[in-house]
C-alpha positions in Angstrom: -34.6 -14.0 -9.8 -36.6 -12.3 -7.0 -35.3 -10.4 -4.4 -36.4 -12.8 -1.5 -34.3 -15.4 -3.6 -31.3 -13.0 -4.7 -30.9 -11.9 -0.6 -30.9 -15.9 -0.2 -27.9 -16.1 -2.5 -26.2 -13.5 -1.2 -25.7 -16.0 2.7 -25.1 -18.9 0.7 -22.3 -17.2 -0.8 -20.9 -15.0 2.5 -21.3 -18.5 4.5 -19.4 -20.1 1.7 -16.6 -17.7 2.0 -16.1 -18.0 5.8 -16.5 -22.2 5.8 -13.3 -21.8 3.6 -11.9 -19.6 5.3 -12.6 -21.1 8.5 -10.8 -24.4 7.4 -7.7 -23.0 5.8 -7.2 -21.2 9.4 -7.6 -24.5 11.2 -5.0 -26.5 9.3 -2.3 -23.2 9.0 -3.5 -23.9 12.9 -2.7 -27.7 13.0 0.7 -28.3 11.1 2.0 -24.8 11.4 1.5 -24.3 15.0 0.4 -27.3 16.6 2.4 -30.2 15.6 6.1 -27.9 16.1 4.8 -27.3 19.4 5.0 -31.4 20.1 7.7 -31.9 18.2 6.6 -33.3 14.6 8.0 -30.4 12.9 9.3 -32.9 10.3 5.4 -33.8 10.0 4.4 -30.6 8.7 7.4 -29.7 6.7 6.9 -33.2 4.9 3.9 -32.3 4.1 4.0 -28.5 3.4 4.3 -28.9 -0.8 1.5 -31.3 -0.8 -0.9 -29.0 1.4 -0.2 -25.7 -0.2 -1.3 -27.6 -3.8 -4.6 -28.9 -2.3 -5.6 -25.6 -1.0 -4.6 -23.4 -4.1 -6.8 -26.2 -5.8 -9.5 -25.2 -3.4 -9.7 -22.1 -3.7 -9.5 -22.0 -7.2 -12.5 -24.3 -7.8 -14.0 -20.9 -5.6 -13.2 -18.4 -7.0 -13.9 -19.2 -10.5 -17.7 -20.8 -8.8 -17.6 -17.5 -7.0 -16.6 -15.0 -9.1 -16.4 -11.4 -7.8 -13.8 -10.4 -5.7 -12.5 -14.1 -4.9 -11.0 -13.6 -8.5 -9.2 -10.3 -7.2 -8.1 -12.2 -4.0 -6.6 -15.6 -6.2 -4.8 -13.1 -8.6 -2.9 -11.7 -6.4 -1.7 -14.5 -5.3 -0.6 -16.1 -8.6 1.4 -13.3 -9.1 4.2 -13.9 -6.0 6.3 -16.1 -7.8 8.9 -14.4 -5.7 7.3 -15.0 -2.8 4.5 -17.9 -2.8 5.7 -21.2 -3.2 5.2 -22.9 -7.3 2.3 -25.3 -6.1 -0.1 -22.2 -5.5 1.0 -20.3 -8.4 0.8 -22.5 -10.9 -2.4 -23.2 -9.7 -3.6 -20.0 -10.0 -2.0 -18.6 -13.0 -4.4 -18.9 -15.3 -7.6 -18.0 -13.1 -7.7 -14.7 -14.7 -8.4 -16.7 -18.3 -11.1 -18.4 -16.8 -13.9 -16.5 -15.2 -17.2 -17.9 -17.5 -18.5 -15.2 -18.9 -22.2 -13.7 -18.2 -25.1 -14.5 -21.3 -25.6 -11.9 -24.2 -28.6 -11.3 -22.7 -27.9 -9.8 -19.7 -25.3 -8.2 -20.7 -28.0 -6.2 -23.4 -30.3 -5.6 -20.9 -27.5 -3.7 -18.4 -26.4 -1.9 -22.1 -29.1 -0.7 -23.0 -30.4 0.5 -19.1 -27.6 2.6 -18.8 -27.7 4.0 -22.7 -31.1 4.5 -22.4 -31.3 3.1 -26.3 -31.1 0.1 -28.1 -27.7 -1.5 -28.6 -28.7 -1.0 -32.2 -29.0 2.6 -31.9 -26.2 3.1 -30.0 -23.5 1.2 -31.8 -23.2 0.7 -35.4 -22.4 -3.6 -34.5 -22.0 -5.3 -31.0 -20.4 -8.1 -30.8 -22.3 -10.6 -28.8 -19.7 -13.5 -27.6 -17.4 -11.4 -25.5 -13.5 -10.5 -26.1 -13.0 -11.2 -22.4 -14.7 -12.0 -19.3 -13.4 -10.5 -16.3 -14.7 -10.9 -12.4 -16.1 -7.7 -12.2 -17.3 -6.6 -15.8 -17.1 -8.3 -19.7 -15.6 -6.8 -22.3 -17.3 -6.9 -26.6 -15.9 -6.1 -29.3 -18.6 -3.5 -31.1 -18.2 0.1 -34.1 -19.3 3.2 -33.5 -21.8 5.0 -35.8 -20.9 7.0 -38.6 -22.3 10.1 -36.4 -20.2 9.0 -33.4 -17.4 7.7 -35.8 -17.2 11.1 -37.1 -17.0 13.5 -34.0 -14.3 11.0 -32.1 -12.2 9.9 -35.1 -12.4 6.4 -34.0 -14.3 3.2 -35.8 -13.6 -0.1 -33.7 -13.9 0.0 -30.1 -14.2 -2.2 -27.2 -16.8 -1.8 -24.3 -16.8 -2.8 -21.3 -19.7 -3.7 -19.4 -20.7 -4.5 -15.8 -22.1 -7.8 -14.5 -25.3 -8.1 -13.4 -25.7 -7.4 -9.7 -22.2 -6.8 -9.3 -22.3 -3.9 -6.5 -24.1 -6.6 -4.4 -22.0 -8.9 -4.8 -18.9 -6.6 -4.2 -21.4 -5.5 -1.0 -21.7 -9.5 0.6 -18.0 -10.5 -0.5 -16.8 -7.4 1.8 -18.6 -8.1 4.1 -16.6 -11.3 4.5 -13.6 -9.9 3.9 -14.2 -7.6 7.0 -15.1 -10.8 9.2 -12.1 -12.7 8.1 -10.1 -9.7 9.4 -11.5 -9.6 12.9 -10.1 -13.2 13.0 -6.7 -12.4 12.4 -7.1 -9.7 14.6 -7.0 -12.2 17.1 -4.0 -14.2 15.9 -0.9 -12.1 17.9 1.5 -13.0 15.4 -1.0 -11.0 12.6 -1.7 -8.2 14.4 1.0 -7.0 16.1 2.3 -6.5 12.3 -0.6 -6.1 10.0 -3.5 -4.1 10.4 -5.9 -6.1 8.7 -8.9 -4.3 9.2 -7.1 -1.3 7.6 -6.3 -3.0 4.4 -10.0 -4.6 3.2 -10.7 -1.2 4.4 -8.2 0.0 2.1 -9.0 -3.2 -1.1 -13.1 -2.3 -0.2 -12.7 1.5 -1.2 -10.2 0.4 -4.2 -12.9 -2.2 -5.5 -16.0 0.4 -5.1 -14.1 2.7 -7.5 -13.0 -0.1 -10.1 -17.0 -0.8 -10.4 -17.4 2.7 -10.9 -16.0 3.0 -14.6 -16.3 6.7 -14.6 -13.7 7.1 -12.1 -12.0 4.3 -14.4 -12.4 6.5 -17.6 -10.7 9.8 -15.9 -7.4 7.4 -14.5 -7.3 6.4 -18.3 -7.1 9.8 -19.3 -4.6 11.1 -17.1 -2.3 7.6 -17.1 -2.9 8.9 -20.8 -1.7 12.1 -20.3 1.3 10.7 -18.0 2.7 9.1 -21.2 1.7 11.4 -23.7 5.6 11.8 -25.0 7.1 8.7 -24.3 6.9 6.0 -27.1 7.2 3.0 -25.2 3.8 3.5 -23.7 -0.1 3.5 -25.0 -3.6 3.8 -23.4 -6.9 3.6 -25.2 -9.0 6.9 -25.9 -12.0 6.9 -24.3 -15.4 7.3 -26.0 -17.2 10.3 -23.6 -20.6 9.9 -25.1 -21.1 5.5 -24.9 -19.8 5.4 -20.9 -21.5 5.8 -18.1 -21.2 4.2 -14.7 -21.9 0.7 -15.6 -20.6 0.9 -19.5 -17.2 2.0 -20.9 -16.3 2.5 -24.8 -12.6 2.6 -25.7 -10.8 2.7 -28.6 -10.5 -1.3 -29.5 -6.3 -1.8 -28.4 -6.2 -5.1 -28.3 -2.2 -7.0 -29.5 -0.5 -9.7 -28.5 -0.6 -10.8 -24.9 2.1 -9.7 -23.0 2.9 -13.2 -21.5 2.0 -14.5 -25.1 6.5 -15.8 -25.6 5.5 -17.1 -28.2 3.3 -14.7 -30.3 6.0 -12.5 -29.4 8.8 -14.4 -30.9 6.4 -15.1 -34.0 7.0 -10.9 -34.4 10.3 -10.7 -33.5 9.9 -9.5 -30.1 12.2 -10.5 -27.8 10.3 -11.2 -24.6 13.5 -10.2 -22.1 13.4 -7.0 -23.6 9.4 -6.5 -22.5 10.2 -7.2 -19.7 13.7 -4.5 -19.5 11.1 -1.8 -20.2 7.9 -3.4 -17.9 10.4 -3.0 -16.0 11.3 0.4 -16.8 7.7 1.9 -17.6 6.5 0.8 -14.3 9.7 2.6 -12.2 8.7 5.3 -14.1 5.1 5.2 -13.0 6.1 5.1 -9.1 8.9 7.7 -9.3 8.2 10.5 -12.4 4.2 10.2 -12.1 3.0 9.1 -8.7 0.3 7.0 -10.1 0.8 3.4 -10.6 -1.3 1.1 -12.8 -1.8 -1.5 -9.8 -3.2 -4.6 -11.4 -0.9 -4.9 -14.5 -1.6 -8.9 -15.0 -1.5 -10.3 -18.4 -4.9 -9.6 -19.4 -4.5 -5.5 -19.0 -1.3 -5.1 -21.0 -0.5 -5.4 -24.5 2.4 -5.3 -26.4 1.7 -3.8 -30.3 4.3 -4.3 -32.6 5.7 -0.6 -33.8 8.4 0.0 -36.2 11.3 0.0 -34.6 12.4 4.5 -35.0 8.8 5.2 -33.3 10.0 3.5 -30.0 13.1 4.2 -29.4 15.1 1.8 -31.4 12.5 -1.1 -29.8 10.5 -2.8 -32.0 7.4 -2.5 -29.9 5.2 -0.6 -27.7 3.6 -1.2 -24.2 -0.2 -1.1 -24.2 -2.4 -0.7 -21.3 -5.8 -0.9 -20.7 -8.0 -1.0 -17.3 -7.7 2.1 -14.8 -9.6 0.7 -12.6 -7.2 -0.2 -9.5 -4.6 2.7 -9.6 -2.1 3.7 -7.0 -1.7 7.4 -5.6 2.0 7.7 -4.0 2.0 10.8 -1.7 5.1 12.2 -1.9 5.8 11.1 1.8 5.5 7.3 0.2 7.5 8.3 -3.0 10.9 9.8 -1.2 11.0 6.7 1.0 10.5 4.3 -1.6 13.5 6.3 -3.6 15.9 6.0 -0.5 15.4 2.3 -0.2 15.4 1.7 -4.5 19.1 3.5 -4.1 20.2 1.0 -0.7 19.4 -1.1 -3.1 20.9 -0.9 -5.8 23.8 0.3 -4.0 23.4 -2.7 -1.4 23.5 -0.3 1.9 22.0 -2.3 4.9 21.9 0.7 7.2 19.9 2.8 4.0 17.9 -0.1 3.3 17.0 0.2 7.3 16.5 3.6 7.0 14.2 3.6 4.3 11.9 0.9 5.8 11.9 3.5 8.4 10.9 6.2 6.8 8.6 4.3 4.4 6.8 3.2 8.0 7.0 -0.6 7.2 9.5 -0.1 10.4 8.7 1.7 13.1 11.6 4.1 14.4 11.3 3.0 17.8 13.1 -0.1 16.5 17.0 -1.7 18.0 17.8 -2.2 14.1 21.8 -3.1 14.5 21.6 -6.9 13.9 19.0 -6.1 11.1 21.3 -4.8 9.5 24.4 -7.1 10.5 21.6 -9.6 8.6 21.3 -7.5 5.7 24.5 -7.4 5.3 24.6 -10.7 5.0 22.0 -10.9 2.7 23.6 -8.8 0.7 27.3 -10.6 0.9 25.6 -14.0 -0.4 22.6 -13.7 -2.1 22.9 -9.8 -3.6 22.7 -9.7 -7.3 21.5 -12.8 -7.8 18.1 -12.9 -10.5 15.3 -15.3 -9.0 16.6 -18.1 -12.0 19.6 -18.3 -9.5 18.2 -18.2 -6.2 16.5 -21.3 -7.7 19.4 -22.9 -7.8 20.9 -22.1 -4.5 21.1 -25.3 -2.1 17.6 -24.7 0.0 19.3 -25.5 3.3 21.3 -22.3 2.6 18.8 -20.4 3.2 16.8 -22.6 5.8 20.3 -21.9 7.7 19.8 -17.9 7.3 16.0 -17.7 7.8 16.7 -19.9 11.8 19.4 -17.5 12.0 17.8 -14.3 11.7 14.2 -15.2 11.8 13.6 -14.4 15.6 15.7 -11.6 15.4 13.1 -10.4 12.1 10.0 -11.5 13.9 10.5 -9.5 17.3 10.7 -6.3 15.3 8.1 -3.6 15.6 7.0 -4.0 12.4 3.7 -2.7 10.1 2.2 -2.7 6.8 1.2 1.2 6.0 -2.3 1.3 4.4 -1.5 2.6 1.2 0.6 -0.4 0.4 -1.8 -2.1 -0.2 -2.1 -1.3 -4.5 1.7 -0.6 -5.0 2.5 -4.2 -3.2 -0.4 -5.8 -5.9 1.3 -3.6 -8.8 5.5 -4.6 -7.5 3.9 -8.7 -7.2 2.5 -8.5 -10.6 5.6 -6.9 -12.2 7.9 -8.9 -10.4 6.0 -12.2 -11.3 5.4 -10.7 -15.1 9.1 -9.9 -15.6 10.3 -13.3 -14.5 7.8 -15.4 -16.8 9.4 -13.7 -19.6 12.8 -14.0 -19.3 13.4 -16.9 -16.4 17.1 -15.1 -16.0 15.5 -11.6 -15.1 17.8 -10.0 -12.8 15.8 -7.0 -10.8 19.4 -5.6 -9.4 19.8 -4.7 -13.2 16.5 -3.4 -13.6 16.8 -1.2 -10.3 20.8 -0.2 -11.1 20.3 1.9 -13.4 17.1 3.7 -12.3 18.9 4.1 -8.9 21.9 5.8 -10.6 19.6 8.5 -12.2 18.0 9.2 -8.9 20.7 9.3 -7.3 22.2 12.3 -9.6 19.1 13.9 -8.7 19.5 13.7 -5.5 22.6 14.6 -5.6 21.2 18.0 -8.1 18.7 18.8 -5.2 21.2 18.3 -2.7 23.5 20.8 -4.1 20.4 23.7 -4.7 19.5 22.6 -0.8 23.0 23.8 -0.1 23.1 27.1 -2.2 19.9 27.8 -1.1 21.3 27.6 2.6 24.2 28.8 1.3 22.5 32.4 0.7 20.2 32.6 3.2 23.2 32.5 5.8 25.3 35.5 3.6 22.1 37.2 4.3 22.3 37.2 7.4 26.4 37.5 7.8 25.6 40.4 5.8 23.0 41.8 8.2 24.5 40.6 11.2 27.1 43.8 11.5 24.7 46.4 11.5 22.0 44.7 14.0 25.0 44.9 16.0 26.3 48.2 15.8 23.0 49.2 16.2 22.1 47.1 19.8 25.8 48.9 21.3 24.1 52.6 19.9 21.3 51.9 21.8 23.2 51.1 25.2 25.4 53.8 24.8 22.3 55.9 24.7 20.6 54.2 27.6 17.9 53.5 25.5 17.6 50.0 26.3 15.0 48.6 29.0 14.2 45.4 30.4 10.6 44.6 31.5 11.3 42.6 34.9 7.9 42.8 35.9 6.0 39.5 34.7 9.1 38.0 35.7 8.6 39.4 39.4 4.5 37.9 39.0 5.9 34.5 38.2 8.5 34.5 41.1 5.5 35.8 43.1 3.3 32.7 42.5 6.2 30.4 42.9 7.4 31.1 46.4 3.5 31.4 47.4 3.3 27.8 46.0 5.8 26.7 47.9 4.3 28.1 51.0 1.5 25.8 50.5 2.9 23.0 49.6 5.1 23.5 53.1 1.8 23.9 54.5 0.4 20.8 53.1 3.4 18.6 54.5 2.6 20.5 58.3 -0.9 19.4 57.8 -0.1 16.0 56.8 2.7 15.4 60.2 0.9 16.9 62.6 -2.6 15.1 61.5 -0.9 11.7 61.1 1.4 12.7 64.5 -2.3 13.5 66.2 -3.4 10.5 65.1 -0.7 8.2 66.6 -0.8 9.9 70.3 -4.7 9.9 70.6 -4.5 6.1 72.0 -0.9 6.4 74.3 -2.3 10.3 75.3 -5.4 11.7 74.0 -5.5 15.5 74.8 -2.3 16.2 73.1 -3.3 13.5 70.4 -6.8 15.6 69.5 -4.8 19.2 70.3 -2.5 18.1 67.7 -6.2 16.9 65.2 -7.3 19.6 65.7 -4.7 22.1 65.0 -3.6 20.5 61.6 -6.7 22.1 60.1 -4.7 25.8 60.1 -2.3 24.9 57.6 -4.6 22.8 55.5 -7.0 25.9 55.4 -3.7 27.9 54.5 -2.8 25.3 51.7 -5.9 25.2 50.4 -6.9 29.2 50.4 -4.1 30.6 50.7 -3.8 33.3 47.2 -7.6 33.2 46.8 -8.4 36.3 45.7 -5.6 38.4 45.2 -4.4 36.9 42.1 -3.0 39.7 39.7 -2.7 39.4 36.2 0.2 36.8 34.3 
């Protein structure tokens, strides 16, 4: 494809994304804002399910046709089983498995340009059929040459190769998303709560890191070190000699996909146990290592059967791949999330509000009394329920609850911190995956043991802080009698002096300022009085206006030329 043709294709792609977004925004505006205001809310409610399904189908077709970052957006939407309606999640749930593969001839060109040698020299064998095709690249099985196998101790590998021209495609998609973000800033209900531009910029940074395979390789090594002594988790080894920015070679760790429940049961593995371990491992990533796999969709996690004694009495371990999208958790955010988790496990509404403020989702200026009351009612009615139990609750009860507290929540100064985007994605994918593995999965049950451990850690830290403070107070108390005795001795000897020169200078300045203010007031009085008397008594009025110059000069120039040191 010539440069002109490529540029034309990118412009057409850009326009197609924007036209799709514009049509959907217009439909949402009409059905969700206009119709309810003219008394046709029933029409909006009655057609909502069908509209959501049609939207999901249209976006599904767009994502498959365009690929690139549109696949990433669809993957995020398909994971929100706990928030988005099933009309959307069901339609998009297989999106990551439907990305069309790139012809092998094009993959060969990219790989050989990056490695600098023909594939036949780089690998002893290279499978032309991809084992997986993703939005930004695709993976092929291969076998290392005898020399590389001897150096690395590996033989069978998987080679990830980026799609041709993906850099330009990502740049086009990000430009379109930035334009959509500017549109969102004009929607007040969105702009007051979310920095859409900030979120897109964070997504842009993540996307650019994701198309740098050397960055992914470094993240994989760090993740592997974090779980080096944990038998629940495994990661592939990197073959650095055959890895570049656009080609990544790593050990072949493919096994049972985490969402293949039939294969799990055939291997004697209970999917509900997999859900429990998966939730535990994700909690560990957030609260122990502060380094989180932010793209844990089914294509990136395998379940590897192992002897039970090798995995803490479980017959499997979780194998993570694809470390291009990772979330760093700063200490401040982690502390807020710890508070949040402990509050949720304890059904503590006030603690939950405090955590929201600490994280930055809820501004400290918010009036939280009503929010605490709403959360207390929420915990009392729905606390402890899993997603399966919630699905059995009468929808009218949810609607009544939303009507009662919806306006209050919308009035709060909420915002989404920029560093939360990837973490929210990880949490969304985790909750959706656990629910699909175990329909009765209860997030409370998964959180409570971890929250209890965090609470014990917090208690230990509190005791350490109190002990440290007690030692500091004891040291001060121990030195206090001697210091008091020294001061009394100096007073008795008459050696205690006080330097009041600076105080005297400041008093002089204040006195001068007061005089100048008085002169200014006198000037204004004489000037205004004279101006009022000029029509009726011209001589007296003119005299007062002229005399007003004297206090004006004093107000402006008094003290000039005699300012001493301060």
